[in-house]
Structure formats: C-alpha cells, structure tokens
C-alpha positions in Angstrom: 123.0 92.9 83.5 120.6 95.7 84.1 122.2 98.2 81.8 119.2 100.0 80.2 116.6 99.3 82.9 115.5 102.2 85.0 113.8 100.2 87.8 114.3 96.6 88.6 111.8 94.3 90.2 112.0 91.7 92.9 112.0 89.0 90.3 115.0 90.6 88.6 116.9 90.7 91.9 116.0 87.1 92.6 117.5 86.0 89.2 120.6 88.3 89.5 121.5 87.4 93.1 120.1 83.8 93.1 118.1 84.5 96.3 114.6 83.7 97.5 111.7 86.1 97.0 111.7 87.1 100.7 115.4 87.9 100.6 114.9 89.9 97.4 112.2 92.0 99.0 114.5 92.5 102.0 117.2 93.9 99.5 114.6 96.2 97.9 113.5 97.5 101.3 117.0 98.2 102.4 118.0 99.9 99.2 114.8 102.0 99.1 115.4 103.0 102.7 118.9 104.3 101.8 117.5 106.2 98.9 114.7 107.7 101.0 117.2 108.9 103.6 119.1 110.6 100.7 115.9 112.4 99.7 114.9 110.4 96.7 111.4 109.1 95.9 111.0 105.4 95.7 108.6 102.9 94.3 107.7 100.0 96.6 108.7 96.7 95.2 111.2 98.2 92.7 114.6 99.8 93.0 116.7 102.0 90.8 118.8 99.9 88.4 121.8 102.2 88.7 121.6 102.2 92.5 121.3 98.4 92.6 124.5 98.0 90.6 
C-alpha cells in the first residue's frame, strides 16, 4: 500500500490501520523511538514507509 512512499504521515497510518488520530500518533512515536534507538534520524509526525511495513 505504501510501496513508493519514503515517509508516511499520521493520516496515511489512520487509513491503513483504520485507527483514530491519537492511536496513529502513538504508532508513529513508537516506531520513531525504535528508529532513534537504532541510530536513525526521524521526522516528527512521519515514519519511514519501509519501516512501517
């Protein structure tokens, strides 16, 4: 679903997972926390499309 997208937004996550906006932000925060711990730079409010998949 997010094949050629580098970063996906909260709205994309809301549509993909059929969750509320607050839950989508929670998912983004969790994934970005994991990426930060692995040494990657993150963009608040967005997450890597590949990592999300």
